Wavefront OBJ file of the C-alpha trace (Angstrom):
o trace
v 18.737 -42.241 -19.580
v 17.228 -40.109 -16.815
v 19.815 -37.307 -17.011
v 19.205 -36.944 -20.764
v 15.424 -36.607 -20.463
v 15.165 -34.420 -17.391
v 16.618 -31.206 -15.996
v 17.540 -33.231 -12.943
v 20.613 -35.357 -12.346
v 20.990 -38.034 -9.728
v 24.404 -37.633 -8.131
v 26.595 -38.798 -5.289
v 28.596 -35.940 -3.781
v 32.368 -36.036 -3.413
v 34.137 -35.211 -0.163
v 37.750 -34.202 0.376
v 37.743 -36.425 3.497
v 39.422 -39.613 2.310
v 39.243 -41.538 5.597
v 38.093 -45.067 4.813
v 34.385 -45.813 5.273
v 32.253 -48.605 3.767
v 30.082 -46.167 1.796
v 32.972 -44.108 0.379
v 34.623 -44.871 -2.941
v 38.015 -43.155 -3.223
v 38.843 -41.453 -6.497
v 42.133 -42.509 -8.089
v 45.172 -40.241 -8.197
v 45.563 -38.098 -11.286
v 41.924 -37.062 -11.663
v 40.886 -33.401 -11.934
v 39.208 -33.710 -8.526
v 40.456 -35.482 -5.409
v 38.507 -37.147 -2.648
v 35.945 -39.898 -2.212
v 32.443 -40.457 -3.558
v 29.791 -40.569 -0.817
v 27.590 -43.392 -2.046
v 25.196 -43.074 0.904
v 24.473 -39.382 0.183
v 22.641 -39.733 -3.164
v 20.835 -36.580 -4.320
v 18.725 -35.259 -7.153
v 19.855 -31.834 -8.420
v 18.210 -29.450 -10.867
v 20.893 -28.614 -13.450
v 19.098 -25.416 -14.430
v 20.110 -23.823 -11.149
v 23.632 -22.761 -10.244
v 26.404 -24.890 -8.894
v 26.234 -27.766 -11.356
v 29.014 -28.278 -13.862
v 30.863 -31.181 -15.410
v 34.409 -31.576 -14.056
v 35.550 -35.017 -15.209
v 34.342 -38.569 -15.723
v 35.222 -41.318 -13.255
v 36.932 -44.435 -14.630
v 34.644 -47.413 -15.397
v 36.008 -49.439 -12.452
v 35.100 -46.638 -10.024
v 31.595 -46.327 -11.511
v 31.132 -50.102 -11.213
v 32.106 -49.955 -7.521
v 29.686 -47.067 -6.912
v 26.866 -48.983 -8.641
v 27.571 -52.115 -6.588
v 27.522 -50.195 -3.305
v 24.377 -48.284 -4.293
v 22.649 -51.557 -5.167
v 23.629 -53.008 -1.791
v 22.452 -49.901 0.087
v 19.119 -49.839 -1.745
v 18.568 -53.586 -1.565
v 18.625 -54.065 -5.314
v 19.415 -57.644 -6.263
v 20.331 -59.282 -9.532
v 16.757 -60.504 -10.087
v 14.767 -57.346 -9.366
v 14.507 -56.179 -12.987
v 16.636 -53.071 -12.373
v 19.514 -52.369 -14.727
v 21.730 -49.497 -13.561
l 1 2 3 4 5 6 7 8 9 10 11 12 13 14 15 16 17 18 19 20 21 22 23 24 25 26 27 28 29 30 31 32 33 34 35 36 37 38 39 40 41 42 43 44 45 46 47 48 49 50 51 52 53 54 55 56 57 58 59 60 61 62 63 64 65 66 67 68 69 70 71 72 73 74 75 76 77 78 79 80 81 82 83 84
């Protein structure tokens, strides 16, 4: 995928503000990091430069929710040929 062939990663930042919002996906209790994923703040980061490190992997159900909300935000439908 993209992250494996490039020095860049496409990410959604995580905030410690857990107030409910349609574009936030809360992380479940017990993870190494707490907060909510900001689906509407997608970014591309160069991993070669500081500040980028793996902390933990989100559960599949959380990733599925993030993908659904990203698709809705970007207007990606089931028949557009895009497979996240």
